[in-house]
N, CA, C and O atoms as a GROMACS GRO file, in nm:
protein
  404
    1MET      N    1  15.363   9.197   9.561
    1MET     CA    2  15.326   9.279   9.726
    1MET      C    3  15.250   9.398   9.640
    1MET      O    4  15.255   9.443   9.525
    2ALA      N    5  15.181   9.423   9.754
    2ALA     CA    6  15.046   9.522   9.739
    2ALA      C    7  15.075   9.708   9.769
    2ALA      O    8  15.147   9.751   9.859
    3THR      N    9  15.019   9.772   9.696
    3THR     CA   10  15.101   9.918   9.718
    3THR      C   11  15.028   9.952   9.858
    3THR      O   12  14.949   9.873   9.911
    4GLU      N   13  15.059  10.065   9.905
    4GLU     CA   14  15.074  10.081  10.039
    4GLU      C   15  14.852  10.184   9.998
    4GLU      O   16  14.768  10.192  10.088
    5GLN      N   17  14.838  10.212   9.919
    5GLN     CA   18  14.741  10.259   9.909
    5GLN      C   19  14.618  10.157   9.919
    5GLN      O   20  14.512  10.193   9.970
    6ALA      N   21  14.640  10.001   9.858
    6ALA     CA   22  14.572   9.940   9.847
    6ALA      C   23  14.553   9.832   9.954
    6ALA      O   24  14.477   9.735   9.955
    7LEU      N   25  14.657   9.882  10.058
    7LEU     CA   26  14.649   9.801  10.231
    7LEU      C   27  14.587   9.889  10.312
    7LEU      O   28  14.562   9.870  10.432
    8HIS      N   29  14.554  10.009  10.232
    8HIS     CA   30  14.509  10.110  10.344
    8HIS      C   31  14.348  10.126  10.331
    8HIS      O   32  14.269  10.167  10.416
    9ILE      N   33  14.317  10.068  10.162
    9ILE     CA   34  14.168  10.044  10.115
    9ILE      C   35  14.140   9.903  10.166
    9ILE      O   36  14.022   9.888  10.198
   10ALA      N   37  14.210   9.806  10.181
   10ALA     CA   38  14.188   9.682  10.261
   10ALA      C   39  14.181   9.659  10.412
   10ALA      O   40  14.132   9.560  10.466
   11ALA      N   41  14.241   9.772  10.478
   11ALA     CA   42  14.237   9.741  10.583
   11ALA      C   43  14.124   9.851  10.636
   11ALA      O   44  14.120   9.875  10.757
   12ARG      N   45  14.052   9.902  10.565
   12ARG     CA   46  13.903  10.000  10.648
   12ARG      C   47  13.852   9.896  10.610
   12ARG      O   48  13.780   9.894  10.710
   13CYS      N   49  13.818   9.792  10.549
   13CYS     CA   50  13.731   9.756  10.570
   13CYS      C   51  13.714   9.642  10.662
   13CYS      O   52  13.622   9.561  10.649
   14TRP      N   53  13.838   9.633  10.788
   14TRP     CA   54  13.763   9.622  10.896
   14TRP      C   55  13.726   9.717  11.018
   14TRP      O   56  13.714   9.681  11.135
   15CYS      N   57  13.709   9.860  10.961
   15CYS     CA   58  13.663   9.949  11.012
   15CYS      C   59  13.523   9.976  10.955
   15CYS      O   60  13.480  10.088  10.981
   16ASP      N   61  13.456   9.907  10.894
   16ASP     CA   62  13.325   9.936  10.832
   16ASP      C   63  13.263   9.878  10.952
   16ASP      O   64  13.325   9.794  11.017
   17PRO      N   65  13.130   9.920  10.989
   17PRO     CA   66  13.019   9.881  11.047
   17PRO      C   67  12.981   9.734  11.091
   17PRO      O   68  12.970   9.692  11.206
   18ARG      N   69  12.962   9.666  10.972
   18ARG     CA   70  12.940   9.541  10.943
   18ARG      C   71  13.066   9.414  10.968
   18ARG      O   72  13.042   9.293  10.971
   19THR      N   73  13.204   9.480  10.985
   19THR     CA   74  13.336   9.408  11.021
   19THR      C   75  13.361   9.486  11.131
   19THR      O   76  13.481   9.487  11.103
   20SER      N   77  13.357   9.532  11.200
   20SER     CA   78  13.416   9.630  11.322
   20SER      C   79  13.434   9.500  11.445
   20SER      O   80  13.502   9.508  11.548
   21ASP      N   81  13.370   9.407  11.408
   21ASP     CA   82  13.387   9.323  11.579
   21ASP      C   83  13.483   9.199  11.549
   21ASP      O   84  13.500   9.112  11.634
   22ARG      N   85  13.548   9.193  11.421
   22ARG     CA   86  13.636   9.112  11.392
   22ARG      C   87  13.795   9.142  11.397
   22ARG      O   88  13.818   9.239  11.325
   23THR      N   89  13.872   9.110  11.436
   23THR     CA   90  13.993   9.099  11.435
   23THR      C   91  14.064   9.097  11.311
   23THR      O   92  14.073   8.992  11.248
   24MET      N   93  14.117   9.212  11.266
   24MET     CA   94  14.197   9.259  11.180
   24MET      C   95  14.326   9.106  11.141
   24MET      O   96  14.414   9.083  11.225
   25ASP      N   97  14.317   9.014  11.006
   25ASP     CA   98  14.398   8.931  10.981
   25ASP      C   99  14.464   9.025  10.860
   25ASP      O  100  14.399   9.056  10.761
   26PRO      N  101  14.611   9.071  10.882
   26PRO     CA  102  14.731   9.102  10.850
   26PRO      C  103  14.729   9.060  10.694
   26PRO      O  104  14.717   9.127  10.591
   27ALA      N  105  14.747   8.905  10.724
   27ALA     CA  106  14.760   8.833  10.590
   27ALA      C  107  14.660   8.795  10.492
   27ALA      O  108  14.687   8.724  10.394
   28LEU      N  109  14.536   8.848  10.520
   28LEU     CA  110  14.427   8.848  10.454
   28LEU      C  111  14.426   8.997  10.425
   28LEU      O  112  14.445   9.011  10.304
   29ALA      N  113  14.417   9.069  10.463
   29ALA     CA  114  14.447   9.247  10.421
   29ALA      C  115  14.543   9.249  10.295
   29ALA      O  116  14.511   9.304  10.190
   30GLU      N  117  14.665   9.183  10.314
   30GLU     CA  118  14.737   9.187  10.224
   30GLU      C  119  14.687   9.075  10.074
   30GLU      O  120  14.671   9.117   9.959
   31VAL      N  121  14.679   9.005  10.096
   31VAL     CA  122  14.568   8.928   9.985
   31VAL      C  123  14.481   9.028   9.937
   31VAL      O  124  14.494   9.048   9.816
   32PHE      N  125  14.416   9.081   9.980
   32PHE     CA  126  14.303   9.133   9.968
   32PHE      C  127  14.323   9.265   9.845
   32PHE      O  128  14.252   9.286   9.746
   33ALA      N  129  14.464   9.351   9.899
   33ALA     CA  130  14.526   9.438   9.875
   33ALA      C  131  14.602   9.420   9.705
   33ALA      O  132  14.593   9.497   9.609
   34GLU      N  133  14.676   9.292   9.718
   34GLU     CA  134  14.686   9.281   9.604
   34GLU      C  135  14.600   9.227   9.494
   34GLU      O  136  14.640   9.215   9.378
   35ALA      N  137  14.489   9.198   9.533
   35ALA     CA  138  14.348   9.150   9.427
   35ALA      C  139  14.326   9.323   9.407
   35ALA      O  140  14.330   9.365   9.291
   36LEU      N  141  14.310   9.396   9.489
   36LEU     CA  142  14.283   9.542   9.457
   36LEU      C  143  14.354   9.588   9.401
   36LEU      O  144  14.306   9.692   9.355
   37ASP      N  145  14.536   9.562   9.348
   37ASP     CA  146  14.582   9.603   9.278
   37ASP      C  147  14.591   9.570   9.151
   37ASP      O  148  14.629   9.651   9.066
   38ALA      N  149  14.551   9.420   9.119
   38ALA     CA  150  14.553   9.354   8.998
   38ALA      C  151  14.461   9.432   8.959
   38ALA      O  152  14.521   9.506   8.881
   39THR      N  153  14.319   9.476   8.962
   39THR     CA  154  14.207   9.472   8.972
   39THR      C  155  14.193   9.641   8.869
   39THR      O  156  14.144   9.676   8.762
   40VAL      N  157  14.281   9.714   8.998
   40VAL     CA  158  14.320   9.878   8.915
   40VAL      C  159  14.412   9.846   8.803
   40VAL      O  160  14.393   9.916   8.703
   41GLU      N  161  14.528   9.740   8.792
   41GLU     CA  162  14.566   9.758   8.710
   41GLU      C  163  14.504   9.718   8.542
   41GLU      O  164  14.530   9.772   8.434
   42LYS      N  165  14.424   9.615   8.574
   42LYS     CA  166  14.354   9.588   8.456
   42LYS      C  167  14.255   9.717   8.420
   42LYS      O  168  14.272   9.775   8.313
   43LEU      N  169  14.162   9.757   8.501
   43LEU     CA  170  14.096   9.858   8.468
   43LEU      C  171  14.165   9.991   8.387
   43LEU      O  172  14.117  10.060   8.297
   44GLN      N  173  14.307  10.000   8.462
   44GLN     CA  174  14.338  10.137   8.404
   44GLN      C  175  14.402  10.099   8.247
   44GLN      O  176  14.402  10.190   8.164
   45HIS      N  177  14.467   9.932   8.202
   45HIS     CA  178  14.502   9.930   8.114
   45HIS      C  179  14.341   9.917   7.996
   45HIS      O  180  14.335   9.951   7.878
   46ASP      N  181  14.251   9.867   8.068
   46ASP     CA  182  14.110   9.890   7.943
   46ASP      C  183  14.072  10.023   7.944
   46ASP      O  184  14.032  10.059   7.833
   47MET      N  185  14.069  10.115   8.035
   47MET     CA  186  14.035  10.272   8.035
   47MET      C  187  14.134  10.299   7.908
   47MET      O  188  14.095  10.315   7.793
   48GLU      N  189  14.281  10.301   7.956
   48GLU     CA  190  14.359  10.313   7.810
   48GLU      C  191  14.354  10.302   7.691
   48GLU      O  192  14.370  10.385   7.601
   49ILE      N  193  14.315  10.127   7.689
   49ILE     CA  194  14.279  10.121   7.522
   49ILE      C  195  14.173  10.218   7.526
   49ILE      O  196  14.215  10.330   7.496
   50ALA      N  197  14.018  10.215   7.560
   50ALA     CA  198  13.897  10.218   7.543
   50ALA      C  199  13.961  10.404   7.493
   50ALA      O  200  13.936  10.426   7.374
   51TRP      N  201  14.013  10.494   7.545
   51TRP     CA  202  14.055  10.674   7.536
   51TRP      C  203  14.088  10.611   7.397
   51TRP      O  204  14.017  10.629   7.298
   52GLY      N  205  14.225  10.519   7.401
   52GLY     CA  206  14.285  10.588   7.225
   52GLY      C  207  14.218  10.545   7.114
   52GLY      O  208  14.246  10.585   7.002
   53LEU      N  209  14.104  10.442   7.144
   53LEU     CA  210  13.956  10.422   7.032
   53LEU      C  211  13.934  10.538   7.019
   53LEU      O  212  13.965  10.604   6.920
   54ILE      N  213  13.863  10.589   7.145
   54ILE     CA  214  13.756  10.679   7.153
   54ILE      C  215  13.867  10.804   7.073
   54ILE      O  216  13.835  10.828   6.956
   55ALA      N  217  13.972  10.872   7.120
   55ALA     CA  218  14.072  10.997   7.117
   55ALA      C  219  14.066  10.989   6.920
   55ALA      O  220  14.030  11.076   6.841
   56ASN      N  221  14.118  10.849   6.896
   56ASN     CA  222  14.141  10.860   6.733
   56ASN      C  223  14.035  10.800   6.628
   56ASN      O  224  14.034  10.778   6.507
   57ALA      N  225  13.954  10.786   6.726
   57ALA     CA  226  13.787  10.775   6.631
   57ALA      C  227  13.770  10.948   6.536
   57ALA      O  228  13.792  11.062   6.578
   58TYR      N  229  13.723  10.901   6.404
   58TYR     CA  230  13.715  10.984   6.292
   58TYR      C  231  13.898  11.047   6.278
   58TYR      O  232  13.919  11.168   6.290
   59GLY      N  233  13.958  10.996   6.264
   59GLY     CA  234  14.129  10.976   6.264
   59GLY      C  235  14.139  11.134   6.334
   59GLY      O  236  14.194  11.233   6.286
   60GLY      N  237  14.070  11.121   6.457
   60GLY     CA  238  14.109  11.218   6.549
   60GLY      C  239  14.062  11.388   6.550
   60GLY      O  240  14.097  11.483   6.621
   61ASP      N  241  13.976  11.377   6.447
   61ASP     CA  242  13.928  11.495   6.452
   61ASP      C  243  13.739  11.441   6.460
   61ASP      O  244  13.665  11.391   6.375
   62TRP      N  245  13.716  11.482   6.603
   62TRP     CA  246  13.601  11.458   6.639
   62TRP      C  247  13.463  11.542   6.589
   62TRP      O  248  13.350  11.522   6.634
   63ASP      N  249  13.499  11.635   6.490
   63ASP     CA  250  13.391  11.757   6.434
   63ASP      C  251  13.411  11.659   6.296
   63ASP      O  252  13.400  11.732   6.198
   64LYS      N  253  13.423  11.595   6.277
   64LYS     CA  254  13.394  11.496   6.141
   64LYS      C  255  13.263  11.406   6.163
   64LYS      O  256  13.207  11.335   6.080
   65ALA      N  257  13.231  11.426   6.290
   65ALA     CA  258  13.121  11.323   6.367
   65ALA      C  259  13.047  11.422   6.335
   65ALA      O  260  13.074  11.542   6.339
   66SER      N  261  12.894  11.337   6.283
   66SER     CA  262  12.779  11.410   6.245
   66SER      C  263  12.704  11.433   6.372
   66SER      O  264  12.697  11.355   6.467
   67LEU      N  265  12.643  11.563   6.361
   67LEU     CA  266  12.619  11.650   6.478
   67LEU      C  267  12.458  11.563   6.537
   67LEU      O  268  12.405  11.584   6.646
   68GLY      N  269  12.413  11.478   6.445
   68GLY     CA  270  12.301  11.412   6.500
   68GLY      C  271  12.374  11.268   6.573
   68GLY      O  272  12.335  11.219   6.679
   69SER      N  273  12.418  11.248   6.539
   69SER     CA  274  12.475  11.140   6.588
   69SER      C  275  12.499  11.114   6.756
   69SER      O  276  12.475  11.010   6.817
   70GLY      N  277  12.552  11.235   6.811
   70GLY     CA  278  12.548  11.294   6.917
   70GLY      C  279  12.740  11.203   6.998
   70GLY      O  280  12.797  11.196   7.107
   71TRP      N  281  12.759  11.165   6.881
   71TRP     CA  282  12.897  11.090   6.888
   71TRP      C  283  12.979  11.185   6.978
   71TRP      O  284  13.009  11.147   7.092
   72LYS      N  285  13.008  11.278   6.944
   72LYS     CA  286  13.051  11.412   7.028
   72LYS      C  287  13.084  11.395   7.170
   72LYS      O  288  13.163  11.340   7.247
   73LYS      N  289  12.947  11.497   7.162
   73LYS     CA  290  12.911  11.511   7.274
   73LYS      C  291  12.936  11.381   7.402
   73LYS      O  292  12.960  11.391   7.522
   74ALA      N  293  12.920  11.272   7.322
   74ALA     CA  294  12.932  11.141   7.441
   74ALA      C  295  13.049  11.135   7.476
   74ALA      O  296  13.084  11.137   7.594
   75ALA      N  297  13.152  11.122   7.346
   75ALA     CA  298  13.275  11.098   7.401
   75ALA      C  299  13.347  11.210   7.468
   75ALA      O  300  13.410  11.174   7.567
   76GLU      N  301  13.353  11.340   7.440
   76GLU     CA  302  13.348  11.444   7.544
   76GLU      C  303  13.311  11.439   7.669
   76GLU      O  304  13.371  11.483   7.767
   77ARG      N  305  13.213  11.385   7.666
   77ARG     CA  306  13.127  11.365   7.810
   77ARG      C  307  13.216  11.213   7.876
   77ARG      O  308  13.221  11.200   7.998
   78TRP      N  309  13.251  11.154   7.826
   78TRP     CA  310  13.287  11.016   7.878
   78TRP      C  311  13.444  11.057   7.935
   78TRP      O  312  13.496  11.016   8.039
   79ARG      N  313  13.521  11.182   7.802
   79ARG     CA  314  13.664  11.220   7.862
   79ARG      C  315  13.582  11.300   7.989
   79ARG      O  316  13.505  11.226   8.049
   80ASP      N  317  13.587  11.393   8.021
   80ASP     CA  318  13.555  11.509   8.081
   80ASP      C  319  13.470  11.405   8.194
   80ASP      O  320  13.493  11.479   8.289
   81GLU      N  321  13.412  11.323   8.239
   81GLU     CA  322  13.359  11.298   8.316
   81GLU      C  323  13.387  11.126   8.413
   81GLU      O  324  13.354  11.097   8.528
   82ALA      N  325  13.469  11.029   8.291
   82ALA     CA  326  13.516  10.957   8.343
   82ALA      C  327  13.647  10.892   8.311
   82ALA      O  328  13.678  10.797   8.383
   83TRP      N  329  13.732  10.928   8.210
   83TRP     CA  330  13.896  10.955   8.216
   83TRP      C  331  13.977  11.051   8.267
   83TRP      O  332  14.090  11.016   8.300
   84SER      N  333  13.947  11.155   8.280
   84SER     CA  334  13.986  11.303   8.356
   84SER      C  335  14.039  11.266   8.478
   84SER      O  336  14.156  11.252   8.512
   85PRO      N  337  13.900  11.249   8.558
   85PRO     CA  338  13.982  11.192   8.694
   85PRO      C  339  14.033  11.070   8.742
   85PRO      O  340  14.113  11.032   8.828
   86LEU      N  341  13.957  11.018   8.654
   86LEU     CA  342  14.071  10.873   8.726
   86LEU      C  343  14.215  10.897   8.683
   86LEU      O  344  14.306  10.875   8.762
   87ALA      N  345  14.247  10.957   8.520
   87ALA     CA  346  14.363  10.980   8.473
   87ALA      C  347  14.467  11.054   8.572
   87ALA      O  348  14.586  11.029   8.590
   88SER      N  349  14.371  11.172   8.640
   88SER     CA  350  14.428  11.244   8.718
   88SER      C  351  14.456  11.152   8.885
   88SER      O  352  14.564  11.130   8.941
   89ALA      N  353  14.364  11.126   8.914
   89ALA     CA  354  14.365  11.010   9.069
   89ALA      C  355  14.515  10.953   9.041
   89ALA      O  356  14.597  10.964   9.132
   90ILE      N  357  14.558  10.885   8.902
   90ILE     CA  358  14.594  10.787   8.876
   90ILE      C  359  14.779  10.827   8.894
   90ILE      O  360  14.858  10.753   8.954
   91CYS      N  361  14.813  10.944   8.835
   91CYS     CA  362  14.923  11.023   8.835
   91CYS      C  363  14.909  11.104   8.961
   91CYS      O  364  14.981  11.204   8.960
   92LYS      N  365  14.846  11.091   9.053
   92LYS     CA  366  14.882  11.181   9.250
   92LYS      C  367  14.866  11.052   9.297
   92LYS      O  368  14.899  11.048   9.415
   93ASN      N  369  14.823  10.926   9.247
   93ASN     CA  370  14.812  10.822   9.320
   93ASN      C  371  14.711  10.834   9.448
   93ASN      O  372  14.735  10.794   9.562
   94GLU      N  373  14.588  10.900   9.398
   94GLU     CA  374  14.512  10.950   9.533
   94GLU      C  375  14.375  10.846   9.491
   94GLU      O  376  14.366  10.780   9.387
   95GLU      N  377  14.326  10.850   9.543
   95GLU     CA  378  14.148  10.762   9.544
   95GLU      C  379  14.025  10.865   9.430
   95GLU      O  380  14.013  10.987   9.441
   96VAL      N  381  13.966  10.801   9.352
   96VAL     CA  382  13.863  10.888   9.310
   96VAL      C  383  13.754  10.885   9.375
   96VAL      O  384  13.705  10.772   9.380
   97GLU      N  385  13.703  10.957   9.422
   97GLU     CA  386  13.534  10.963   9.453
   97GLU      C  387  13.442  10.891   9.374
   97GLU      O  388  13.465  10.865   9.256
   98PRO      N  389  13.354  10.862   9.424
   98PRO     CA  390  13.244  10.855   9.317
   98PRO      C  391  13.197  10.968   9.322
   98PRO      O  392  13.218  11.050   9.412
   99GLU      N  393  13.104  10.987   9.190
   99GLU     CA  394  13.007  11.097   9.171
   99GLU      C  395  12.856  11.076   9.251
   99GLU      O  396  12.777  10.982   9.247
  100LYS      N  397  12.850  11.200   9.320
  100LYS     CA  398  12.700  11.157   9.377
  100LYS      C  399  12.586  11.194   9.273
  100LYS      O  400  12.609  11.295   9.206
  101ALA      N  401  12.460  11.124   9.250
  101ALA     CA  402  12.381  11.115   9.149
  101ALA      C  403  12.289  11.196   9.254
  101ALA      O  404  12.175  11.230   9.224
   0.00000   0.00000   0.00000
């Protein structure tokens, strides 16, 4: 069974100008929502694994990384830009807004 959030996302697809002329199909929306949930679950799992690897690099002491490698800054940027908003949204069951370039 799909989560309520995934069902809302799937249902909004029928409000898109490219599809708003079509009749909503609840069964299809449910299948879309289940696929969204499965994808989000896999992404969450992959993000947790990636964060575990990054957080534990250099024995968890990022200051051991050489300054010239840029590794510490890259890890901090990933933590702050990629992980934190997603982790926060997951905990609050919110949508993550894409960053504006």
